[in-house]
C-alpha positions in Angstrom: 9.0 -8.5 -44.3 11.2 -11.6 -44.5 9.5 -13.0 -47.6 11.6 -12.2 -50.8 10.1 -9.4 -52.8 10.9 -11.3 -56.0 8.8 -14.2 -54.8 5.9 -11.9 -53.9 6.0 -10.2 -57.3 5.9 -13.5 -59.0 2.8 -14.5 -57.2 1.0 -11.2 -57.9 2.1 -11.1 -61.6 0.6 -14.6 -62.0 -2.6 -13.6 -60.2 -3.2 -10.6 -62.5 -2.7 -12.8 -65.5 -5.4 -15.1 -64.3 -7.7 -12.4 -62.9 -7.0 -9.0 -64.7 -9.6 -7.2 -62.6 -8.0 -8.1 -59.3 -7.3 -5.2 -57.0 -5.1 -5.6 -54.0 -3.4 -3.8 -51.2 0.1 -5.1 -50.3 1.4 -4.5 -46.8 4.8 -5.3 -45.4 5.5 -5.8 -41.7 6.6 -8.1 -38.9 4.5 -11.2 -38.1 3.7 -9.6 -34.7 2.0 -6.8 -36.6 0.3 -8.7 -39.5 -1.0 -11.8 -37.6 -3.2 -9.8 -35.2 -4.5 -7.7 -38.2 -5.3 -11.0 -40.0 -7.1 -12.3 -36.9 -9.2 -9.1 -36.8 -10.1 -9.5 -40.5 -8.3 -6.3 -41.4 -6.3 -8.2 -44.1 -7.1 -11.4 -46.0 -3.9 -13.4 -46.2 -0.3 -13.3 -44.9 2.7 -15.0 -46.6 5.4 -15.5 -43.9 8.4 -17.5 -43.0 6.8 -18.7 -39.8 3.3 -20.1 -38.9 0.8 -18.3 -36.8 1.8 -18.3 -33.1 0.2 -20.6 -30.6 -1.8 -17.8 -29.1 -3.6 -17.3 -32.4 -3.9 -20.9 -33.6 -7.6 -21.1 -32.7 -8.4 -18.3 -35.1 -5.6 -18.5 -37.7 -4.8 -21.3 -40.1 -1.2 -21.9 -41.4 -0.4 -24.0 -44.4 3.2 -24.7 -45.4 4.0 -23.6 -49.0 7.4 -25.1 -49.1 10.8 -25.6 -47.6 13.7 -24.0 -49.6 17.5 -24.0 -49.3 19.3 -20.8 -48.6 22.3 -19.8 -50.8 24.7 -16.9 -50.8 25.0 -14.8 -53.9 27.4 -12.1 -55.0 28.8 -10.3 -58.0 31.0 -12.3 -60.3 34.0 -10.2 -59.2 33.3 -11.0 -55.5 32.8 -14.7 -56.3 36.2 -14.7 -58.0 37.7 -13.3 -54.8 35.9 -16.1 -52.8 37.1 -18.8 -55.2 40.7 -17.7 -54.3 40.0 -17.4 -50.6 37.7 -20.4 -50.2 36.7 -19.2 -46.8 33.9 -17.0 -45.5 35.9 -15.8 -42.5 36.6 -12.1 -43.1 34.5 -12.2 -46.3 32.0 -9.4 -46.7 28.4 -10.4 -46.2 25.0 -8.6 -46.1 22.4 -10.1 -43.7 18.8 -9.7 -42.5 18.3 -7.8 -39.2 18.4 -9.7 -35.9 14.6 -10.0 -35.7 14.7 -12.4 -38.7 14.6 -16.2 -38.3 17.1 -16.4 -41.2 19.6 -14.2 -39.4 19.4 -16.5 -36.4 20.1 -19.5 -38.6 23.0 -17.8 -40.2 24.5 -16.9 -36.9 24.1 -20.5 -35.7 25.8 -21.8 -38.9 28.7 -19.5 -38.5 29.1 -20.3 -34.8 29.0 -24.1 -35.5 31.5 -23.8 -38.4 33.8 -21.3 -36.6 33.2 -18.8 -39.4 33.6 -15.0 -38.7 32.4 -13.1 -41.7 32.7 -9.4 -42.2 29.0 -8.2 -41.8 28.8 -5.0 -43.8 25.2 -4.2 -43.4 21.8 -5.4 -42.0 18.5 -5.1 -43.8 14.8 -5.4 -43.1 14.3 -5.2 -46.9 15.5 -8.2 -49.0 15.3 -6.1 -52.2 17.5 -3.4 -50.8 20.0 -6.1 -49.7 20.2 -7.4 -53.3 20.6 -3.9 -54.6 23.7 -3.4 -52.4 25.0 -6.8 -53.2 24.9 -5.7 -56.9 27.2 -2.9 -56.0 29.7 -5.5 -54.7 29.3 -4.6 -51.0 29.0 -8.3 -50.0 27.4 -11.7 -50.5 23.6 -11.9 -49.7 21.4 -14.9 -48.7 18.6 -15.8 -51.0 16.1 -18.7 -51.3 16.6 -21.2 -54.0 13.4 -20.6 -56.0 14.4 -17.0 -56.7 17.9 -17.7 -57.8 17.1 -17.4 -61.6 15.4 -14.0 -61.0 18.2 -12.7 -58.8 20.7 -13.6 -61.6 18.5 -11.9 -64.3 17.6 -8.8 -62.3 20.8 -8.2 -60.3 23.6 -10.1 -62.2 24.4 -12.0 -59.0 25.8 -15.6 -59.0 25.8 -18.3 -56.3 28.9 -18.8 -54.1 30.1 -22.5 -54.1 29.3 -23.0 -50.4 26.6 -25.0 -48.6 24.9 -23.1 -45.9 22.8 -26.1 -44.7 20.0 -23.6 -44.0 16.4 -24.0 -45.2 13.5 -21.6 -44.8 9.9 -22.5 -44.7 7.2 -20.4 -46.2 3.6 -20.4 -44.9 0.2 -19.1 -46.1 -1.7 -17.9 -43.0 -5.4 -17.1 -43.2 -8.3 -16.4 -40.9 -10.5 -18.8 -42.9 -10.1 -22.5 -43.8 -11.9 -21.9 -47.1 -11.8 -18.4 -48.7 -15.2 -16.8 -49.3 -13.7 -14.5 -51.9 -12.0 -15.5 -55.2 -9.1 -13.1 -55.0 -7.5 -14.4 -51.8 -8.2 -18.0 -52.9 -6.3 -17.4 -56.2 -3.3 -15.8 -54.4 -3.1 -18.6 -51.9 -3.2 -21.2 -54.7 -0.6 -19.5 -56.8 1.7 -18.9 -53.8 1.7 -22.6 -53.1 2.3 -23.5 -56.8 5.2 -21.1 -57.2 6.8 -22.0 -53.9 6.6 -25.7 -54.6 8.2 -25.4 -58.1 11.8 -26.1 -57.4 14.3 -24.6 -59.9 17.9 -25.7 -60.5 20.5 -23.7 -58.5 22.7 -21.3 -60.5 26.1 -22.3 -61.5 29.2 -20.2 -62.1 
């Protein structure tokens, strides 16, 4: 549930282009729900922001897709307000819920920097967070590879502030080598798309 929906849609769109007959079921959930299902072979592949836990490392295999910087994005109007203020303290932000590793990293950054933002809402769903950001409710954290799509779909621009936060993405499977072509294709494309670094937005 912490993987950006835009990134997931990019992977699946590429997969269907290469394999038009591909049929899939997409599930969203916490790692604590999906990893046991993967170990029981109820699903084929998990894309997550954390590797399989130590308790399942004998049956699950984690491969790092990439490590990406986290940026804050907002409407052009809200960015203009930030440009005048030049401080996140008291600035409206939208954040993941407390179960998210990204939320913990944001809290650590704010505590270390003495920043006290105005948290307007918490989300399990990154797409819903971007939708509310589009309405001007606050700045939202996004991964660098999806910045161009966030700009195109939601009209959001990057705030000129360094978070110093990076998130890792992992492909987790119950097989070292896939026996079926579909999961093998999705795993390959996930690695390719995640590894392709794109220039941050300006403005």
